[in-house]
Kinemage of the C-alpha trace (Angstrom):
@kinemage 1
@onewidth
@group {chain A} dominant
@subgroup {mainchain}
@vectorlist {calphas} color= white
{ca met a 1} P 134.847 131.754 75.664
{ca asn a 2} L 133.781 128.159 75.095
{ca gly a 3} L 133.596 125.344 77.643
{ca his a 4} L 137.015 123.938 76.758
{ca gln a 5} L 138.743 127.280 77.335
{ca thr a 6} L 136.956 127.703 80.656
{ca arg a 7} L 138.072 124.245 81.828
{ca cys a 8} L 141.660 124.937 80.730
{ca arg a 9} L 141.765 128.227 82.622
{ca ala a 10} L 140.343 126.522 85.707
{ca arg a 11} L 143.075 123.862 85.477
{ca val a 12} L 145.771 126.515 85.122
{ca arg a 13} L 144.385 128.420 88.106
{ca gln a 14} L 144.239 125.254 90.202
{ca ser a 15} L 147.802 124.239 89.265
{ca ile a 16} L 149.274 127.651 90.070
{ca arg a 17} L 147.412 127.748 93.383
{ca ala a 18} L 148.819 124.307 94.253
{ca ile a 19} L 152.348 125.575 93.601
{ca ile a 20} L 151.686 128.658 95.741
{ca ala a 21} L 150.295 126.510 98.576
{ca thr a 22} L 153.323 124.194 98.458
{ca val a 23} L 155.835 127.044 98.576
{ca ala a 24} L 153.886 128.777 101.354
{ca ala a 25} L 153.949 125.590 103.463
{ca gln a 26} L 157.703 125.234 102.906
{ca his a 27} L 158.112 128.729 104.360
{ca gly a 28} L 155.758 128.107 107.283
{ca leu a 29} L 153.101 130.387 105.803
{ca thr a 30} L 149.540 129.884 104.659
{ca glu a 31} L 148.460 130.264 101.059
{ca ala a 32} L 146.509 133.355 102.119
{ca asp a 33} L 149.729 134.945 103.421
{ca ile a 34} L 151.148 134.864 99.886
{ca tyr a 35} L 148.158 136.768 98.465
{ca val a 36} L 148.185 139.528 101.109
{ca arg a 37} L 149.908 142.784 100.170
{ca asp a 38} L 152.558 142.240 102.869
{ca arg a 39} L 156.012 143.453 101.877
{ca ser a 40} L 157.903 141.936 104.817
{ca gly a 41} L 160.995 139.925 103.939
{ca pro a 42} L 159.777 136.372 104.621
{ca val a 43} L 156.435 136.836 102.879
{ca ser a 44} L 157.795 138.554 99.792
{ca ala a 45} L 160.639 136.026 99.501
{ca ala a 46} L 158.090 133.194 99.571
{ca arg a 47} L 155.897 135.041 97.060
{ca arg a 48} L 158.836 135.496 94.659
{ca glu a 49} L 159.773 131.828 95.047
{ca ala a 50} L 156.186 130.805 94.266
{ca trp a 51} L 156.168 133.012 91.162
{ca thr a 52} L 159.518 131.595 90.034
{ca ser a 53} L 158.376 128.003 90.649
{ca ala a 54} L 155.149 128.546 88.718
{ca his a 55} L 157.056 130.146 85.846
{ca ala a 56} L 159.591 127.271 85.831
{ca ala a 57} L 156.628 124.866 85.637
{ca gly a 58} L 155.681 126.476 82.335
{ca phe a 59} L 153.074 129.049 83.323
{ca ser a 60} L 153.301 132.510 81.806
{ca met a 61} L 153.836 135.515 84.016
{ca ala a 62} L 150.465 136.864 82.886
{ca glu a 63} L 148.733 133.655 84.043
{ca ile a 64} L 150.503 133.814 87.405
{ca ala a 65} L 149.567 137.477 87.856
{ca arg a 66} L 145.935 136.800 86.910
{ca val a 67} L 145.575 134.005 89.487
{ca gly a 68} L 146.902 136.088 92.372
{ca gly a 69} L 145.485 139.440 91.352
{ca trp a 70} L 149.011 140.833 91.102
{ca asn a 71} L 150.315 143.297 88.575
{ca his a 72} L 151.986 141.557 85.647
{ca ser a 73} L 155.068 143.779 85.941
{ca ser a 74} L 155.433 142.878 89.636
{ca val a 75} L 155.519 139.195 88.747
{ca cys a 76} L 158.066 139.869 85.969
{ca his a 77} L 160.289 141.777 88.378
{ca gly a 78} L 159.952 139.119 91.100
{ca val a 79} L 160.856 136.273 88.746
{ca arg a 80} L 163.916 138.160 87.454
{ca gln a 81} L 165.323 138.676 90.972
């Protein structure tokens, strides 16, 4: 991977994390709460909203999954709901 690709991936990661942080704050959660494997209603609803917002902003589901360490199929399912 060359320097340009590395910078682009870093920008993508930073942008997705900003979306996640914004959605978490709207739900009264921290960004870290979104990354935790908590399946409670409020946390998973916020996580799905963050995934949907990131996807609506033009990021692929694979990019979103990579940033959060989630399974790609989990992100696909969450965005479809």
